[in-house]
PLY file of the C-alpha trace (Angstrom):
ply
format ascii 1.0
element vertex 338
property float x
property float y
property float z
element edge 337
property int vertex1
property int vertex2
end_header
49.34 -3.97 -12.26
49.40 -5.80 -15.59
48.05 -8.95 -13.93
45.31 -6.95 -12.16
44.25 -5.34 -15.43
44.24 -8.73 -17.07
42.00 -10.22 -14.34
39.58 -7.28 -14.54
39.29 -7.66 -18.32
38.64 -11.37 -17.94
35.95 -10.69 -15.33
34.19 -8.27 -17.68
34.17 -10.95 -20.39
33.20 -13.83 -18.11
29.90 -12.40 -16.84
28.14 -12.17 -20.24
29.68 -15.52 -21.24
28.20 -17.28 -18.21
24.85 -15.56 -18.78
24.83 -16.86 -22.35
25.71 -20.38 -21.14
22.89 -20.31 -18.59
20.39 -19.03 -21.17
21.21 -21.48 -23.96
21.45 -24.46 -21.60
18.13 -23.58 -20.01
16.39 -23.28 -23.37
18.02 -26.30 -25.05
17.17 -28.80 -22.31
13.54 -27.68 -22.43
13.09 -27.89 -26.18
14.88 -31.25 -26.37
11.65 -33.22 -26.20
12.22 -34.90 -22.80
9.46 -34.62 -20.18
10.78 -35.52 -16.72
7.37 -35.15 -15.07
6.11 -38.54 -16.24
9.36 -40.17 -15.08
9.10 -38.55 -11.65
5.38 -39.33 -11.27
5.74 -42.97 -12.24
3.72 -45.17 -14.59
0.68 -45.38 -12.29
0.24 -41.61 -11.79
-3.05 -40.02 -12.78
-3.30 -36.97 -14.99
-4.13 -34.86 -11.95
-0.99 -36.02 -10.13
1.12 -35.27 -13.19
-0.31 -31.76 -13.40
0.33 -31.22 -9.69
3.98 -32.23 -10.05
4.32 -30.02 -13.14
2.98 -27.08 -11.15
5.28 -27.78 -8.17
8.31 -27.81 -10.50
7.20 -24.58 -12.14
6.97 -26.19 -15.57
3.43 -24.86 -16.11
4.73 -21.29 -16.35
5.83 -19.61 -19.62
9.38 -20.47 -20.66
10.83 -17.01 -20.10
9.14 -16.76 -16.71
10.83 -20.03 -15.75
14.17 -18.64 -16.92
13.74 -15.42 -14.91
13.01 -17.44 -11.76
16.01 -19.69 -12.37
18.34 -16.74 -13.09
17.32 -15.13 -9.80
18.12 -18.36 -7.95
21.52 -18.67 -9.67
22.37 -15.06 -8.76
21.84 -16.03 -5.09
24.04 -19.13 -5.47
21.12 -21.54 -5.58
21.28 -23.99 -8.50
17.99 -25.61 -7.48
17.20 -29.15 -6.36
17.65 -32.22 -8.48
14.29 -33.57 -9.55
15.53 -37.15 -9.34
17.56 -37.19 -6.10
15.74 -34.25 -4.44
19.10 -32.91 -3.25
20.56 -29.43 -3.84
22.43 -29.49 -7.15
25.20 -27.29 -5.75
25.83 -29.79 -2.93
25.94 -32.66 -5.43
28.44 -30.78 -7.62
30.69 -29.70 -4.72
30.74 -33.29 -3.44
31.76 -34.72 -6.81
34.21 -32.08 -8.09
37.25 -33.43 -6.16
36.48 -36.93 -7.45
36.62 -35.85 -11.09
39.56 -33.48 -10.55
41.58 -36.32 -9.02
40.99 -38.47 -12.09
41.59 -35.68 -14.61
44.70 -34.16 -13.02
46.40 -37.54 -12.64
45.43 -38.58 -16.17
46.26 -35.33 -17.96
49.41 -34.89 -15.86
50.73 -38.30 -16.90
49.57 -37.71 -20.48
51.48 -34.41 -20.58
54.60 -35.89 -18.96
54.66 -38.52 -21.71
53.24 -36.56 -24.64
55.33 -33.38 -24.43
58.80 -35.07 -24.40
57.70 -37.54 -27.09
56.38 -34.72 -29.30
59.53 -32.63 -28.84
61.85 -35.56 -29.54
59.85 -36.53 -32.63
60.04 -32.95 -33.92
63.82 -32.91 -33.44
64.10 -35.89 -35.81
61.32 -35.40 -38.36
60.35 -38.32 -40.62
62.71 -40.73 -38.90
61.65 -44.00 -37.30
60.81 -42.53 -33.89
58.79 -39.75 -35.50
56.83 -42.20 -37.64
56.22 -44.46 -34.65
55.03 -41.62 -32.41
52.69 -40.34 -35.11
51.23 -43.83 -35.51
50.70 -44.19 -31.76
49.13 -40.73 -31.62
46.75 -41.60 -34.45
45.81 -44.83 -32.67
45.10 -42.90 -29.48
42.87 -40.51 -31.44
40.96 -43.40 -33.00
40.14 -45.42 -29.86
36.60 -44.76 -28.55
36.78 -43.73 -24.90
34.03 -46.07 -23.71
35.55 -49.03 -25.56
39.00 -48.30 -24.12
37.68 -48.48 -20.57
35.89 -51.77 -21.24
38.99 -53.29 -22.86
41.13 -52.20 -19.91
38.77 -53.95 -17.51
38.55 -57.07 -19.69
42.32 -57.44 -20.06
43.72 -56.30 -16.72
40.89 -57.41 -14.42
39.18 -60.35 -16.11
42.04 -61.99 -18.07
45.17 -61.10 -16.09
43.66 -60.37 -12.66
46.17 -57.54 -12.17
43.65 -54.84 -11.33
40.61 -54.62 -9.05
37.10 -54.56 -10.53
35.80 -51.22 -11.80
33.33 -50.75 -8.96
34.10 -47.38 -7.41
37.03 -45.56 -5.86
37.74 -48.01 -3.04
37.02 -51.67 -2.37
33.44 -52.40 -1.36
34.83 -54.31 1.63
36.39 -51.15 3.09
34.87 -48.12 4.78
35.81 -44.83 3.06
38.01 -42.52 5.16
36.62 -39.38 6.84
36.06 -36.74 4.14
38.66 -33.97 4.12
39.55 -33.34 0.46
37.12 -35.70 -1.28
39.97 -37.86 -2.62
40.01 -41.27 -0.96
43.74 -41.54 -1.63
44.62 -38.26 0.09
42.02 -38.67 2.83
43.34 -42.18 3.51
46.86 -40.76 3.87
45.57 -38.09 6.26
43.78 -40.73 8.33
46.81 -43.07 8.12
44.50 -45.84 6.90
47.00 -47.71 4.74
44.52 -50.36 3.61
42.28 -47.66 2.16
45.31 -45.93 0.61
46.37 -49.14 -1.12
42.84 -49.85 -2.35
42.28 -46.26 -3.57
45.61 -46.26 -5.42
44.77 -49.62 -7.04
41.34 -48.38 -8.13
42.93 -45.27 -9.66
45.30 -47.12 -11.97
43.01 -48.20 -14.82
40.82 -45.07 -15.13
43.88 -42.81 -14.86
45.62 -44.88 -17.53
42.59 -44.47 -19.82
42.56 -40.69 -19.36
46.34 -40.55 -19.85
46.07 -42.42 -23.17
43.29 -40.23 -24.58
45.10 -37.06 -23.46
48.63 -38.06 -24.51
47.65 -38.72 -28.15
46.63 -35.13 -29.05
49.40 -33.67 -26.87
52.03 -35.63 -28.84
50.58 -34.47 -32.14
50.20 -30.82 -31.15
53.60 -30.58 -29.41
55.29 -32.02 -32.49
53.49 -29.54 -34.75
54.39 -26.58 -32.50
58.05 -27.60 -32.23
58.31 -28.10 -36.00
56.82 -24.65 -36.60
59.28 -23.07 -34.17
62.18 -25.00 -35.76
61.24 -23.57 -39.16
61.16 -19.97 -37.87
63.69 -17.43 -39.11
65.52 -16.98 -35.79
66.09 -20.72 -35.37
67.30 -21.06 -38.96
69.64 -18.10 -38.38
70.95 -19.74 -35.19
71.75 -22.90 -37.14
73.39 -20.92 -39.95
75.47 -19.04 -37.37
76.91 -22.36 -36.21
75.37 -22.54 -32.75
75.65 -25.99 -31.13
72.72 -28.35 -31.69
71.99 -28.46 -27.95
71.70 -24.68 -27.77
69.38 -24.61 -30.79
67.15 -27.27 -29.19
66.98 -25.23 -26.00
65.87 -22.26 -28.10
63.14 -24.37 -29.72
62.02 -25.67 -26.33
61.91 -22.18 -24.80
59.79 -20.80 -27.64
57.50 -23.85 -27.74
56.55 -23.92 -24.08
53.87 -21.21 -24.06
51.77 -22.62 -26.95
52.19 -26.13 -25.52
50.99 -24.99 -22.08
48.03 -23.25 -23.72
47.12 -26.41 -25.60
47.38 -28.62 -22.49
44.97 -26.25 -20.73
42.58 -26.51 -23.66
42.90 -30.29 -23.56
42.12 -30.30 -19.83
38.82 -28.47 -20.34
37.88 -30.60 -23.34
38.43 -33.88 -21.51
35.56 -33.43 -19.06
33.14 -34.98 -21.54
35.46 -37.92 -22.20
36.05 -38.58 -18.51
32.28 -38.86 -18.00
32.37 -42.07 -20.05
35.42 -43.33 -18.14
33.63 -42.57 -14.86
30.55 -44.42 -16.10
32.55 -47.55 -16.99
34.43 -47.63 -13.68
31.46 -46.48 -11.53
33.65 -43.60 -10.38
30.84 -41.44 -8.99
32.35 -38.14 -10.11
30.89 -35.05 -11.74
31.08 -36.51 -15.24
28.99 -39.53 -14.26
26.57 -37.21 -12.44
26.07 -35.09 -15.56
25.67 -38.13 -17.80
23.06 -39.64 -15.48
21.22 -36.31 -15.38
21.12 -36.17 -19.18
19.83 -39.74 -19.41
17.18 -39.10 -16.74
16.12 -35.74 -18.16
16.90 -33.96 -14.87
16.87 -30.40 -16.24
18.01 -28.68 -13.04
21.00 -31.02 -12.61
21.94 -30.61 -16.29
21.87 -26.81 -15.99
24.07 -26.87 -12.90
26.47 -29.33 -14.51
26.90 -27.26 -17.68
27.27 -24.03 -15.70
30.02 -25.59 -13.61
31.82 -26.82 -16.75
31.73 -23.28 -18.14
33.15 -21.86 -14.91
35.79 -24.59 -14.79
36.87 -23.76 -18.35
37.10 -20.06 -17.49
39.24 -20.78 -14.41
41.57 -23.08 -16.37
42.05 -20.53 -19.15
42.72 -17.73 -16.65
45.35 -19.88 -14.90
46.91 -20.79 -18.25
47.00 -17.13 -19.34
48.64 -16.15 -16.04
51.25 -18.89 -16.51
51.94 -17.64 -20.03
52.29 -14.07 -18.76
54.85 -15.22 -16.18
56.82 -17.28 -18.70
56.48 -14.73 -21.49
56.37 -11.16 -20.04
55.79 -9.74 -23.53
52.25 -11.14 -23.29
51.57 -8.79 -20.39
52.86 -5.78 -22.34
50.73 -6.70 -25.35
47.67 -7.17 -23.09
0 1
1 2
2 3
3 4
4 5
5 6
6 7
7 8
8 9
9 10
10 11
11 12
12 13
13 14
14 15
15 16
16 17
17 18
18 19
19 20
20 21
21 22
22 23
23 24
24 25
25 26
26 27
27 28
28 29
29 30
30 31
31 32
32 33
33 34
34 35
35 36
36 37
37 38
38 39
39 40
40 41
41 42
42 43
43 44
44 45
45 46
46 47
47 48
48 49
49 50
50 51
51 52
52 53
53 54
54 55
55 56
56 57
57 58
58 59
59 60
60 61
61 62
62 63
63 64
64 65
65 66
66 67
67 68
68 69
69 70
70 71
71 72
72 73
73 74
74 75
75 76
76 77
77 78
78 79
79 80
80 81
81 82
82 83
83 84
84 85
85 86
86 87
87 88
88 89
89 90
90 91
91 92
92 93
93 94
94 95
95 96
96 97
97 98
98 99
99 100
100 101
101 102
102 103
103 104
104 105
105 106
106 107
107 108
108 109
109 110
110 111
111 112
112 113
113 114
114 115
115 116
116 117
117 118
118 119
119 120
120 121
121 122
122 123
123 124
124 125
125 126
126 127
127 128
128 129
129 130
130 131
131 132
132 133
133 134
134 135
135 136
136 137
137 138
138 139
139 140
140 141
141 142
142 143
143 144
144 145
145 146
146 147
147 148
148 149
149 150
150 151
151 152
152 153
153 154
154 155
155 156
156 157
157 158
158 159
159 160
160 161
161 162
162 163
163 164
164 165
165 166
166 167
167 168
168 169
169 170
170 171
171 172
172 173
173 174
174 175
175 176
176 177
177 178
178 179
179 180
180 181
181 182
182 183
183 184
184 185
185 186
186 187
187 188
188 189
189 190
190 191
191 192
192 193
193 194
194 195
195 196
196 197
197 198
198 199
199 200
200 201
201 202
202 203
203 204
204 205
205 206
206 207
207 208
208 209
209 210
210 211
211 212
212 213
213 214
214 215
215 216
216 217
217 218
218 219
219 220
220 221
221 222
222 223
223 224
224 225
225 226
226 227
227 228
228 229
229 230
230 231
231 232
232 233
233 234
234 235
235 236
236 237
237 238
238 239
239 240
240 241
241 242
242 243
243 244
244 245
245 246
246 247
247 248
248 249
249 250
250 251
251 252
252 253
253 254
254 255
255 256
256 257
257 258
258 259
259 260
260 261
261 262
262 263
263 264
264 265
265 266
266 267
267 268
268 269
269 270
270 271
271 272
272 273
273 274
274 275
275 276
276 277
277 278
278 279
279 280
280 281
281 282
282 283
283 284
284 285
285 286
286 287
287 288
288 289
289 290
290 291
291 292
292 293
293 294
294 295
295 296
296 297
297 298
298 299
299 300
300 301
301 302
302 303
303 304
304 305
305 306
306 307
307 308
308 309
309 310
310 311
311 312
312 313
313 314
314 315
315 316
316 317
317 318
318 319
319 320
320 321
321 322
322 323
323 324
324 325
325 326
326 327
327 328
328 329
329 330
330 331
331 332
332 333
333 334
334 335
335 336
336 337
């Protein structure tokens, strides 16, 4: 019952939040100064042709009338058609979501598997050599521009060392992608038992996943260390030390009380990395949702931008709901307080 009440409360909060996201995105992209009509019409279009296209897109109507029409379409599950590709935006998003999720889940998963133990170990030995080294590495990871990191990875591991394939998609251009089942070439190749595609897809994953892992591990190390240090300084941990409990038992206590805020932070990091992965996707020609949104912004494709931002908002809501449910399971007191 507590979980059901929690989900109902979240649903009540999500609806106005998504409405606000739709409204502000719709208004911001239209007052940003970009006019996609001229780009769609082409440089040789006459004024009459431009006005015809503007009328067909509904851009000749008042702004709030345009928003009312768009809101009605969204309520029916129609995100409109991309002005550039002339394809349904919802179809484009659904097609690209597994591609981005594959990259993000691998990258953030590896970043968390490295960052959480490093942060906990550093917190258990504050101001010692390992702690200083981990803080330096974390600061370096914070400081590296995402776009530059991807280019350096390609330059070193593909161009100089020839250890990795070129950043030209999710599978070698010489191979035919496997039949679509999940949208992940790696998993679909395994399902089809096409081992050449599996090997190529795994090789193409290495560099972009490594980039995402680096940019996610740096803040996870820093935040995990800060959380563990705060827990270590709490009254109950200090009392446990004063009572003479073994060091191993005290560390288990710190770990147990650090896990819920660490899980919450990793969920926050997952939602915040979508923007960063768009640059990684762009460098490696990944063809995922991040690259789709970035191309839409560059091209001034308002309908695609609106669908992209709306999906990001829904993705963030889903991640936070899953994180809150995990916290409720690990920490039942959260359910009683909710």
